[in-house]
C-alpha positions as CSV (number, residue, x, y, z in Angstrom):
1,M,62.2,14.1,25.6
2,D,61.2,17.7,26.1
3,T,57.9,18.8,27.7
4,K,56.5,20.0,24.4
5,S,56.8,16.5,23.0
6,Y,54.7,15.1,25.9
7,A,51.7,17.2,24.8
8,N,52.1,16.2,21.2
9,L,52.4,12.6,22.2
10,A,49.2,12.8,24.3
11,M,47.2,13.8,21.2
12,V,48.1,10.6,19.3
13,A,48.5,8.0,22.0
14,G,46.1,5.1,21.9
15,P,42.3,5.3,21.7
16,N,41.4,8.9,22.2
17,V,38.2,9.4,24.0
18,F,38.4,13.2,23.7
19,Q,38.4,13.5,19.9
20,I,35.1,13.5,18.2
21,K,35.1,12.5,14.6
22,T,32.2,13.5,12.4
23,A,31.1,11.8,9.2
24,A,29.2,13.3,6.4
25,A,25.6,12.2,6.6
26,G,23.9,11.7,3.4
27,T,21.5,9.4,1.5
28,E,22.4,7.1,-1.3
29,D,20.7,7.7,-4.6
30,V,17.1,6.5,-4.6
31,P,15.9,5.7,-8.1
32,D,12.6,7.2,-9.2
33,S,9.9,4.5,-8.6
34,A,7.9,5.8,-11.5
35,D,10.5,4.3,-13.8
36,I,9.1,0.8,-13.3
37,F,6.2,1.8,-15.6
38,D,8.5,1.8,-18.6
39,E,5.5,1.1,-21.0
40,D,5.1,4.9,-21.0
41,A,8.3,5.1,-23.0
42,G,6.6,4.0,-26.2
43,L,4.6,1.3,-27.8
44,I,5.2,-2.2,-26.6
45,N,5.5,-4.6,-29.6
46,D,4.2,-8.1,-29.4
47,R,6.7,-11.0,-29.5
48,S,6.7,-14.6,-30.7
49,V,5.9,-17.2,-28.1
50,P,8.9,-19.5,-27.3
51,G,8.1,-22.9,-28.9
52,Y,5.0,-21.5,-30.6
53,N,6.5,-19.4,-33.3
54,S,3.2,-18.9,-35.1
55,M,1.7,-17.3,-32.0
56,R,2.3,-13.8,-30.6
57,Y,2.0,-12.6,-27.1
58,V,2.0,-9.1,-25.5
59,P,4.9,-8.5,-23.0
60,W,4.0,-7.1,-19.6
61,G,6.2,-4.0,-19.7
62,I,8.9,-3.3,-22.2
63,D,11.3,-5.9,-20.7
64,N,8.4,-8.3,-19.8
65,T,9.3,-8.1,-16.1
66,L,7.0,-5.3,-14.9
67,P,5.0,-7.5,-12.3
68,Y,8.3,-8.7,-10.7
69,R,9.6,-5.2,-10.4
70,L,6.3,-3.9,-9.1
71,L,6.2,-6.6,-6.3
72,R,9.8,-5.7,-5.4
73,T,8.9,-2.0,-5.2
74,I,5.8,-2.8,-3.0
75,S,7.9,-4.9,-0.6
76,G,10.3,-2.0,-0.2
77,D,7.9,-0.1,2.0
78,E,6.2,-1.5,5.2
79,V,3.1,0.7,5.0
80,L,2.4,-0.1,1.3
81,S,2.9,-3.8,1.7
82,Q,0.7,-4.0,4.8
83,N,-1.9,-1.9,3.1
84,L,-2.1,-4.3,0.2
85,F,-2.2,-7.2,2.7
86,F,-5.1,-5.5,4.4
87,N,-6.9,-5.1,1.1
88,V,-6.4,-8.8,0.4
89,L,-7.9,-9.7,3.8
90,T,-10.9,-7.5,3.3
91,A,-11.5,-8.9,-0.2
92,Y,-11.4,-12.4,1.3
93,G,-14.0,-11.3,3.9
94,A,-15.5,-14.4,5.5
95,G,-14.2,-16.7,2.7
96,L,-15.9,-18.6,-0.1
97,A,-18.6,-21.2,0.3
98,Y,-21.0,-23.1,-1.9
99,V,-24.3,-22.7,0.1
100,D,-27.7,-24.3,-0.3
101,R,-30.1,-22.1,-2.3
102,D,-32.9,-22.6,0.2
103,T,-31.2,-22.5,3.6
104,G,-28.1,-20.4,2.9
105,Q,-26.0,-23.0,4.8
106,P,-22.9,-24.8,3.4
107,T,-24.1,-27.5,1.1
108,A,-24.6,-31.0,2.3
109,D,-24.6,-32.6,-1.1
110,K,-21.8,-35.1,-1.1
111,D,-20.6,-34.6,-4.7
112,I,-20.5,-30.8,-4.4
113,D,-18.9,-30.9,-0.9
114,G,-16.3,-33.3,-2.3
115,F,-15.5,-30.9,-5.1
116,V,-15.2,-28.0,-2.7
117,F,-12.9,-30.0,-0.4
118,G,-10.9,-31.7,-3.1
119,N,-10.1,-28.4,-4.8
120,S,-9.4,-26.5,-1.6
121,L,-11.7,-23.7,-2.8
122,K,-11.0,-21.4,0.3
123,E,-7.2,-21.4,-0.5
124,F,-8.0,-21.0,-4.2
125,F,-10.2,-18.0,-3.4
126,L,-7.4,-16.4,-1.3
127,E,-4.9,-16.9,-4.2
128,Q,-7.4,-15.3,-6.6
129,A,-8.1,-12.3,-4.3
130,T,-4.3,-11.8,-3.8
131,D,-3.7,-11.4,-7.5
132,M,-6.8,-9.3,-8.0
133,K,-5.7,-6.8,-5.3
134,H,-2.1,-6.6,-6.6
135,F,-2.6,-6.7,-10.4
136,F,-6.4,-6.2,-10.8
137,F,-6.8,-9.5,-12.6
138,S,-6.6,-13.2,-11.9
139,V,-6.5,-16.3,-14.0
140,A,-8.1,-19.6,-13.1
141,V,-7.9,-22.9,-15.0
142,V,-10.9,-25.3,-15.1
143,I,-10.2,-29.0,-16.0
144,L,-13.0,-31.2,-17.3
145,S,-13.6,-34.9,-17.1
146,R,-12.5,-37.0,-20.1
147,D,-16.0,-37.1,-21.5
148,G,-16.3,-33.3,-21.1
149,N,-19.5,-33.5,-19.0
150,Q,-18.2,-32.1,-15.7
151,I,-15.6,-29.6,-14.4
152,V,-13.7,-31.7,-12.0
153,Q,-10.8,-29.4,-11.0
154,V,-10.1,-25.7,-10.7
155,R,-6.6,-24.3,-10.3
156,H,-5.1,-20.9,-9.7
157,K,-2.5,-19.5,-12.1
158,D,-0.1,-16.9,-10.6
159,A,-0.7,-13.7,-12.6
160,C,3.0,-12.9,-12.5
161,Y,3.7,-15.7,-14.8
162,C,0.7,-15.2,-17.2
163,R,1.0,-13.4,-20.5
164,F,-1.8,-12.8,-23.0
165,E,-1.9,-13.6,-26.7
166,K,-2.2,-10.7,-29.1
167,A,-5.8,-10.1,-29.8
168,D,-7.2,-11.3,-33.1
169,S,-8.9,-9.2,-35.8
170,K,-12.1,-9.2,-33.8
171,G,-10.4,-8.0,-30.6
172,R,-10.6,-11.4,-28.8
173,I,-7.7,-12.7,-26.7
174,N,-7.7,-16.5,-27.4
175,H,-4.8,-17.9,-25.3
176,V,-2.9,-17.3,-22.1
177,F,0.7,-18.4,-21.8
178,F,2.0,-19.5,-18.4
179,A,5.8,-19.6,-17.9
180,N,8.7,-18.3,-15.9
181,W,9.3,-15.1,-17.8
182,R,12.2,-14.2,-15.5
183,K,14.4,-16.4,-17.7
184,P,13.3,-15.8,-21.3
185,G,16.5,-17.4,-22.7
186,T,15.6,-20.8,-21.2
187,L,12.0,-21.0,-22.4
188,S,10.9,-23.7,-24.8
189,K,7.6,-25.4,-25.8
190,K,8.0,-27.7,-22.8
191,S,8.3,-24.8,-20.3
192,V,5.6,-22.6,-21.8
193,E,2.0,-23.8,-21.1
194,C,-0.5,-22.7,-23.7
195,L,-4.0,-22.4,-22.3
196,Q,-7.1,-21.7,-24.4
197,L,-8.9,-18.7,-22.9
198,L,-12.7,-18.9,-22.7
199,D,-14.7,-15.9,-23.9
200,Q,-14.4,-13.2,-21.2
201,R,-18.0,-12.1,-21.6
202,D,-19.6,-15.6,-21.9
203,P,-17.3,-18.3,-20.6
204,L,-20.1,-20.7,-20.0
205,G,-21.6,-20.4,-23.5
206,H,-18.1,-20.7,-25.0
207,L,-17.3,-23.8,-23.0
208,R,-20.6,-25.5,-23.9
209,V,-20.0,-24.8,-27.6
210,L,-16.5,-26.3,-27.4
211,M,-17.9,-29.4,-25.7
212,G,-20.8,-29.7,-28.2
213,K,-23.5,-29.0,-25.6
214,Q,-24.7,-25.9,-27.4
215,P,-24.9,-24.9,-31.1
216,G,-22.1,-22.8,-32.3
217,A,-22.2,-19.9,-34.8
218,D,-22.6,-22.5,-37.6
219,G,-25.7,-23.8,-35.9
220,L,-24.2,-27.3,-35.4
221,T,-24.0,-29.1,-32.1
222,K,-20.7,-31.1,-32.0
223,P,-17.5,-31.1,-30.0
224,R,-15.1,-28.6,-31.3
225,T,-11.9,-29.7,-29.4
226,T,-10.4,-32.6,-27.5
227,V,-8.8,-30.2,-25.0
228,R,-10.0,-30.5,-21.5
229,K,-8.2,-27.6,-19.8
230,F,-9.3,-24.0,-20.2
231,A,-8.3,-20.6,-18.7
232,V,-10.9,-18.2,-17.2
233,L,-9.9,-14.5,-16.9
234,M,-11.3,-12.4,-14.1
235,R,-10.4,-8.8,-14.8
236,F,-11.1,-5.5,-13.0
237,P,-11.4,-3.0,-15.8
238,T,-9.1,0.1,-15.9
239,P,-9.4,2.7,-18.6
240,G,-7.1,2.5,-21.6
241,Q,-5.5,-0.8,-20.7
242,R,-6.4,-3.6,-23.2
243,Y,-4.3,-6.4,-21.8
244,Y,-2.8,-5.8,-18.4
245,P,-4.6,-3.4,-16.0
246,I,-2.7,-0.8,-14.2
247,P,-4.0,-0.8,-10.6
248,Y,-5.1,2.6,-9.2
249,Y,-2.8,2.4,-6.2
250,T,0.2,2.7,-8.6
251,S,-0.4,6.4,-8.6
252,I,1.7,6.4,-5.4
253,F,4.8,5.7,-7.5
254,R,4.0,8.3,-10.2
255,G,3.1,10.9,-7.6
256,D,6.5,10.7,-5.8
257,W,5.1,9.9,-2.3
258,Y,6.7,6.4,-2.3
259,D,10.1,8.0,-3.0
260,I,9.6,10.7,-0.4
261,K,8.9,8.2,2.3
262,R,11.9,6.1,1.4
263,L,14.1,9.2,1.4
264,I,12.9,10.1,4.9
265,G,13.8,6.6,6.1
266,K,17.2,6.6,4.5
267,G,17.9,10.2,5.8
268,K,17.1,9.1,9.4
269,K,19.2,6.0,9.0
270,A,22.2,8.0,7.8
271,K,21.8,10.5,10.6
272,I,21.7,7.8,13.3
273,R,24.6,5.9,11.8
274,N,26.9,8.9,11.3
275,H,26.0,10.8,14.5
276,A,28.4,10.4,17.4
277,A,26.4,10.1,20.6
278,V,28.9,11.7,22.9
279,R,27.7,12.2,26.5
280,Y,30.7,14.0,28.0
281,Q,33.4,16.4,26.7
282,V,36.6,16.2,28.7
283,E,39.1,19.0,28.4
284,V,42.6,18.3,29.6
285,H,45.3,20.9,30.1
286,R,48.6,20.0,28.4
287,D,50.4,20.5,31.7
288,Y,48.4,17.7,33.2
289,W,50.3,15.1,31.1
290,E,53.6,16.7,31.9
291,N,53.0,16.6,35.6
292,I,52.1,12.9,35.5
293,I,55.2,12.0,33.5
294,A,57.4,14.1,35.8
295,E,55.8,12.8,39.0
296,E,56.4,9.2,38.0
297,G,59.9,9.9,36.5
298,L,59.1,8.2,33.2
299,T,61.7,8.7,30.4
300,D,61.1,5.8,28.0
301,E,58.9,6.8,25.1
302,L,57.0,3.5,25.1
303,E,56.3,3.7,28.8
304,I,55.1,7.3,28.4
305,R,52.7,6.3,25.7
306,K,51.3,3.4,27.9
307,R,50.9,5.7,30.9
308,I,49.0,8.4,28.9
309,V,46.6,5.7,27.5
310,R,46.1,4.3,30.9
311,E,45.3,7.8,32.3
312,K,42.8,8.4,29.5
313,E,41.1,5.1,30.3
314,N,41.0,6.0,34.0
315,I,39.3,9.3,33.2
316,R,36.8,7.6,30.8
317,D,36.0,4.9,33.4
318,F,35.5,7.5,36.1
319,V,33.1,9.6,34.0
320,T,31.1,6.8,32.5
321,G,31.3,4.1,35.1
322,V,28.1,3.3,37.0
323,E,29.9,2.3,40.1
324,N,31.5,5.7,40.4
325,S,28.2,7.6,40.5
326,G,28.3,10.2,43.3
327,K,32.0,10.0,43.9
328,A,34.4,13.0,43.8
329,W,37.4,13.5,41.6
330,I,40.0,15.9,42.8
331,T,42.2,17.8,40.3
332,G,44.5,20.7,40.6
333,Y,44.5,24.2,38.9
334,Y,46.7,27.2,38.9
335,V,46.3,31.0,38.3
336,D,48.2,32.4,35.3
337,P,49.9,35.8,35.3
338,N,46.7,37.4,34.0
339,G,44.8,36.2,37.0
340,N,42.8,33.6,35.2
341,E,42.2,30.1,36.7
342,Q,43.7,27.3,34.6
343,R,42.1,24.0,35.5
344,M,43.9,20.8,34.7
345,V,40.7,18.8,33.8
346,R,37.3,20.1,33.0
347,I,34.2,18.0,32.2
348,H,31.2,19.2,30.2
349,V,27.9,17.4,29.8
350,V,26.9,17.2,26.2
351,D,23.2,17.7,25.2
352,T,22.1,14.3,24.0
353,K,18.4,14.9,23.3
354,K,16.9,12.7,20.7
355,E,17.2,14.0,17.1
356,G,15.3,13.2,14.0
357,G,11.9,14.5,15.1
358,D,12.0,17.2,12.5
359,W,10.8,14.6,10.0
360,A,8.0,13.1,12.1
361,E,5.3,15.1,10.4
362,D,6.7,14.3,6.9
363,T,6.7,10.6,7.7
364,Q,3.1,10.8,8.9
365,E,2.1,12.7,5.8
366,A,3.8,10.3,3.4
367,S,2.2,7.3,5.2
368,N,-1.3,8.9,5.0
369,M,-0.8,9.5,1.3
370,M,0.0,5.8,0.9
371,C,-3.2,4.9,2.8
372,Y,-5.2,7.2,0.6
373,G,-3.7,5.7,-2.5
374,T,-4.6,2.2,-1.4
375,N,-8.1,3.2,-0.4
376,I,-7.6,2.5,3.3
377,H,-8.5,4.9,6.2
378,P,-5.3,5.4,8.3
379,N,-7.1,4.5,11.5
380,L,-7.9,1.0,10.2
381,V,-4.2,0.0,9.8
382,G,-2.2,2.6,11.7
383,A,-0.7,5.0,9.2
384,T,2.2,6.1,11.4
385,P,3.8,3.1,13.1
386,G,5.5,4.0,16.3
387,K,4.1,7.5,16.5
388,S,1.2,8.7,18.6
389,Q,-1.8,9.7,16.7
390,T,-5.4,10.7,17.2
391,N,-7.8,7.8,17.0
392,N,-11.4,7.7,16.0
393,S,-14.0,6.3,18.3
394,G,-15.0,2.7,18.2
395,S,-18.2,3.5,16.4
396,D,-16.3,5.5,13.7
397,K,-13.9,2.6,13.2
398,R,-16.7,0.2,13.0
399,E,-18.4,2.2,10.3
400,L,-15.1,2.7,8.4
401,F,-14.6,-1.1,8.4
402,T,-18.2,-1.7,7.2
403,L,-17.6,0.9,4.4
404,K,-14.4,-0.8,3.4
405,Q,-16.1,-4.2,3.3
406,S,-19.0,-2.9,1.2
407,L,-16.6,-1.6,-1.4
408,E,-15.3,-5.1,-2.1
409,T,-18.6,-6.0,-3.9
410,A,-17.2,-5.1,-7.3
411,F,-14.1,-7.3,-6.8
412,H,-16.3,-10.1,-5.5
413,D,-18.5,-9.9,-8.6
414,Q,-15.4,-10.5,-10.8
415,L,-14.1,-13.3,-8.6
416,L,-17.4,-15.1,-8.7
417,K,-17.2,-15.6,-12.5
418,V,-15.3,-18.9,-12.4
419,H,-17.5,-20.3,-9.6
420,E,-20.7,-19.4,-11.4
421,L,-19.2,-21.1,-14.5
422,I,-18.5,-24.3,-12.5
423,I,-21.9,-24.5,-10.8
424,R,-23.9,-23.9,-14.0
425,Y,-21.8,-26.2,-16.2
426,N,-22.0,-29.0,-13.7
427,G,-25.8,-28.6,-13.3
428,W,-25.7,-27.5,-9.7
429,H,-27.4,-24.2,-10.1
430,D,-30.7,-25.4,-8.8
431,K,-28.9,-26.7,-5.6
432,V,-26.2,-24.3,-4.6
433,K,-24.9,-20.8,-5.2
434,P,-21.4,-19.3,-4.5
435,S,-21.3,-17.1,-1.4
436,M,-18.7,-14.6,-0.3
437,P,-20.2,-13.0,2.8
438,L,-18.9,-9.8,4.3
439,I,-17.8,-9.4,7.9
440,I,-19.6,-6.6,9.6
441,L,-18.5,-5.6,13.1
442,T,-21.3,-5.2,15.7
443,T,-22.0,-3.3,18.9
444,L,-21.7,-4.8,22.3
445,D,-25.4,-5.1,22.8
446,K,-25.6,-7.6,19.9
447,K,-23.6,-10.1,22.2
448,T,-21.4,-11.1,19.3
449,D,-18.2,-9.5,17.9
450,A,-19.2,-9.7,14.2
451,K,-21.7,-10.9,11.8
452,K,-21.5,-12.4,8.3
453,I,-23.8,-10.6,5.8
454,Q,-24.7,-12.6,2.7
455,R,-25.3,-11.0,-0.7
456,D,-29.1,-11.5,-0.3
457,G,-29.0,-9.6,3.0
458,S,-29.3,-12.5,5.4
459,E,-27.1,-12.5,8.5
460,S,-25.3,-15.1,10.7
461,D,-22.7,-15.0,13.4
462,V,-19.1,-15.4,12.3
463,N,-18.7,-18.6,14.2
464,D,-21.7,-20.2,12.5
């Protein structure tokens, strides 16, 4: 084998630690998140209810899967999903309680306390608050005793699986249909629950009329139905939406900031995945291989290949091995006819400073826009995870948290509807009232971390 072949062989022999391969860094196509609101494409037509052909319902989105796609989109971003989680927690506040009207303490009445415990009202309230923050409405079901004199149970119905009946000629929605709308082809009368919806403005009066406890429009007092299960709708109003509200935070998707943040993340991921983190560049003169082959008297092609691979591994281990730190490696060089030094092996240290910081400000900007869209100050949740940021003082954060809690009053007023219905229908209104106290952080001189503020202005420690 001639000496020229040695050099060519060295370029292809075994794992080559000297060749740097680059891959094109790019981002896969990210669909426009605004496309999930396909109801903008045109008028959504009502459909017949499976198993109830004489009844019509209004789909939630053109393909009737808008809430599922919305939740999937929310879960695709850590800032947005945590912001909504924070909104749920602030809406929950200090939880729900039926308190004595005179003392403001949790009721000691055995019947009322048994109802609260038996229906797990704290969990029920958290479920309702979760739907309210995600979809701006929630549905509860009240179940009456057989004689219709008492509400004995209250249950949450997941908003994702609720659909509203088409309004009648007077604009009233009379029924809610509960089913797994992900699989429309499998739905039947057995799998679709039809719930009569109490009047949204006066659910108590409507229920009393149905049970014959109050005169109806005909002036007669008589039971109007044998049904003992009814739906109650709690809805935060949004303009122009007759059936399903569109939460204000969804402007994040229409305004492109959700997609911008996703693109930044995918761009960084592609850059890290496709970037070769090379610490050293080793340049080897072609005569170096020839000298090794000649000195060891190798002639067999396979042996030459193995020897070149072994020499490359030796160089790599010497350069990168921790145990070789501080040691010297002696190599030869010669001077060509032009008087230039030709070194056999030359090692260059490659600049390996961290890359990707050019998007740091964009990431922070996109995160802050999501916080703005979900009505949360960035310093309350940490808008830029993993990045240093300026923080407000403790007093400022305390005031921000108090402001955030105070803004939950409108949501609490809606969520109280079903509890006021239960208390008044059961005749408990002279004994108890529903309470959703806010948590207000205090200063150190108060000797307590936080206080619960009732709707009437009374205070108590969180641990009380």
